[in-house]
N, C-alpha and C positions, 0 to 999 in steps of 0.2 A: 264635684268629683274631679274634673280635669284641672281645677285650680290647685287642688291638693296634690294630685299626681298627674302631671302633664304627659308622662310616659306610659300611662295605662294602655294595655294592649286589648285586642279584641276578645281573647279568651277570658281575661279577668273581668271585662265589662259584662260579658254574657253570664259569668258566674254570679256577678252582682245582681243581674236581672232575675236570675233563677231564685235567688234568696228573697227577692221582692215579689215572687210569683208573677213575673212579667214575661212576655214572649221574647225569645232571643231574636237578634237581628243579624243580618249578613255582614260580611267584612266591608262591602261597599257602603252599606248604610252606616256602619260604625265609623269608618274613616271620614265620611262626609259630615257626620255629626260631630266628630272630634275636631275637625278643622273649623267648623262654625263656632264651637265652644271655645277653642283656643283664641280665636279672633276676638270674642267677647272678653276673654280674660286678659289677653296681652295687647289688644288693640290692633288696628289695621296698619299695614306698612305705610300707607300714604299719610295717615294721621300722625304717625310717629315722626316722619320727616318734618312735618309742620311744627312739631314740638321741639326740634333740635335747638333752635335759638333760645327758647325758654330754659332748656336743659343747660345750655352754655352759661346763661346768666346765673342760674342757681349754683353751678360749680364755681363760678367766679366769686361768689359770696364766701365760700368756704376754702377755696384755693386761689387766692387773688393773683398769684404770679405764675401759676402753672398752666393755665388753659389759654390758648391763643385764639385764633379765629377759625370759623368753620369753612375754610376753603376746602379742607378735608376735615376729619375729626381727629384731633390729637389730645391725649390726656396723660398728664404726669401729676399724680396726686402729691400733695405737700409731704405726707409721711414717707412716700416712696423716694422722693428726692432727698429729703433730709437723712433718711436711713442709709441710702446708698453713699452719699457724700461722707457721712461720719463713721460708717462701720463696714463697708464692703471693699472687696478687692478691686483694683482698677481693670477689671475684666468684664466685658459685656458681650453677651450673645445676641445676635440679630437674626430675625427670621420672619417669614411671612406665611400666612395660611389662608385658605379660602373661607369665606363666610358662606354658610349653608342655608341662609334664609331665602325669602322670596326674591330678593334683589341680590345679584352677584356683586362681589367685591373682595377685597383682601384686608386682612387684619395684620398690620405690622407690629412687631413687639421687640422690646429691648429688655433683656433679663440679665441680672448680675449674679454674683456669688457672694454669700456672706462669709463670716469667719469660720463657719462650720462646713463650708462648701455646699450649703443648701441654696436652692434657687431664691433669688430676690427680684421679683418683677419690678421694673422701673417705670416704663412708659409703654403706651400702645396707641395705635392710630388706625382709623378706618379710611381706606382709599379705594378708588374704583379699580385700579390696576397696579400691579407691581412693576415699576420701571425706574429709570434713572431719576426722573423728576420727582416721583413720590418718595423715593428713598432719600434724595437730597433734601427735600422739604422736612422729612421726619428727622434726619440727622442734624439739621440746622437747629431745630427746636430742642433736640436731645442735648446738643452741645451747649446751648444756653442754659438749660435746666440743670445740667450736671456741672456747670461752671468750669468747663474745660478750657484752660488757657493755653497749655502746651500739650498737644495730643501725643507727643512722643512717649509719655509715661502711661499711655492707655493701650489696652489690647482689645481687639474686636474679633470675634470668631463667628463664622457663618457657613452656610452651605452654598455660598456664591450665588445668591439670588440674582434675578435679572436686574442689571443696572447698579447693584449694590457696591461692587468693587470700585467702579468708576466714581460713584457718589462719595464713598469713603475717601478716595484719593483727592477729591476736590474739597470736601468739607473738613476732613481731619487728615491732612496730607502726611503728617509725621507719625501717625499711630501704627501700631503693629497689627497686621492683618493675618488671621489664621483661617485655614480651611478645616472643616469637619472631616477627619480622616476616614470616617465611615463612608462618606460620599466619594472621596478620592478613590478609596479601595473599590467601591461599587462601580464607579466609572471606569477604572482600570480593568476590572474583570469583564465589563460589558464590551469594552473596545478590544481587549487583548486577552483571550481565553488562555488559561494555563500559566499566566505570570504569577510567580509566588513571591512571598515576602520573607525576610529573615530578621533576626533580632537587631543586629547592628547595622547602622545606616550604610557605611562604606561597603560592607560585604553584601548587603542587600542590593545595592546599585550594581555592583560588579556581577553578581549572579544573575540579576535581571537583564543586564546588558548581554550576557552570554546566552541567556534563555530566549530573549525576544528583544532585538535591537529597536523595533518600532515602539514597544512598550516603554523601553528605557528612554527613548527620545521624547515620548509623550509626557512621561513623568518629569523628566528634566526640564521641560518647558514651564512647569509650575515652579515658581520661586521656592527654594528649599525652606526659607524662613516662614513660609505659610503653613507647612505641614509636617516638619520634622523637629523634634525636641532639641536636637543638637544645635539648631540655628535660632531658637527662640531667644528673645531678649530676657534678661534676668530681672528687669525692673518690676514686672507684674508678680513675681514670686508664685507663678501658677503655670503648670505645664499641661493643662487639659488639651486634649486633641479632638474631643467630640463636642458637638453643639447640643448635648443632652438637656442643658438647662432650658433652652427654648422649646425643644420637643416636649419636655415634661410640662411646661406651662401650657402649650397648645393642647395637649391631651387633657389637661385638667379643665380647661374652659371649653371643651368640645360641646357640651350642652348649651352654653351661652351662644356659641357661634351659629346655632340653628335658629336663634330668635330674631325678632325684628331689631332694627338698629338701636333704638332707644332702650329696649328691654335688655339687649346684649350689653350695652354700656353700663347699665345699672347693675346687672349681675356681675360684671367684671369689678365694678367699684365695691360691691358688697363682698365679693370674694377676697379682695385685697384688704378691706377693713377687718374682716374676720381673721385673715391670716396674720395681719399685724398684731391684733389683740392676742392671738394665741401665742405668737412668738414672744411678745412682750411679757406675758404671764410666765412663760417658761424661763425666760432670762432672769426674771425677778427672783427665781428660786436658786439661782447659781450661788454656790458657796464662795466662789472666787470671781474676779472680774474677767479672767481668761475664758475663752469659749471652750466647749468640750473637746474640739479637735486640737486646739493648742495645748490643753492640759495633757492630752495623750502623747503629744510629740515633743514636749519640752524635756 
């Protein structure tokens, strides 16, 4: 039962017992039983860590150039690499989220945008903590997989995670860095209550300066090219201000993040394979080579 529906709750389980003319059980009994059943179905955390090397070898058979070593765990499937290089914008969202299983850790991800402005997952990694070293390691592998020679033509958007800005400056020193404006706005409101925004940048800054000089100084300390469209480079042909692409990916894989490490990696791989197949089938039905978005804007 738990193999078919791992999210089965106490009420549904008792309803099943009633149908079988069995006695109901308490919530404590249910959760203890469910935990034991899921361990039998998904395996024990310790056993999954012992299988990581075998998992690495198996992935190397089907993705010979994409998987490195398990200093941490980094995965960039061949289809994701090829699809991004050949058909996506030079814009990448970077984000980290917590793993919710028995062992703590962070899942780092890189997500791109395709020609229809849909998310395109590129790579992900499991690390023990989000800091400069883990982000630098992740970006070095990402740079190699995406075959980035001159980072000047690439744009990376993030929520300014711990150590990420410095790691980007060292690994991809010439890239364009953008901040998610939602988080800039949230931080501004938290630090300086009552500061408002206006449509045009110059008027916005002047009015903010008059309303709250401290808020103006705080915002001015952030390089304008990281958060205002008027200063973005034109090369990426993309003016996104939010890191929704990574947040959308993180919410989609929420169930996988609650699993053991190996189960989580397999569910991520399965999700990407199914997504690739669905998108490929949809693209095969296009009447023209141009994407839906480009057909609307031409």
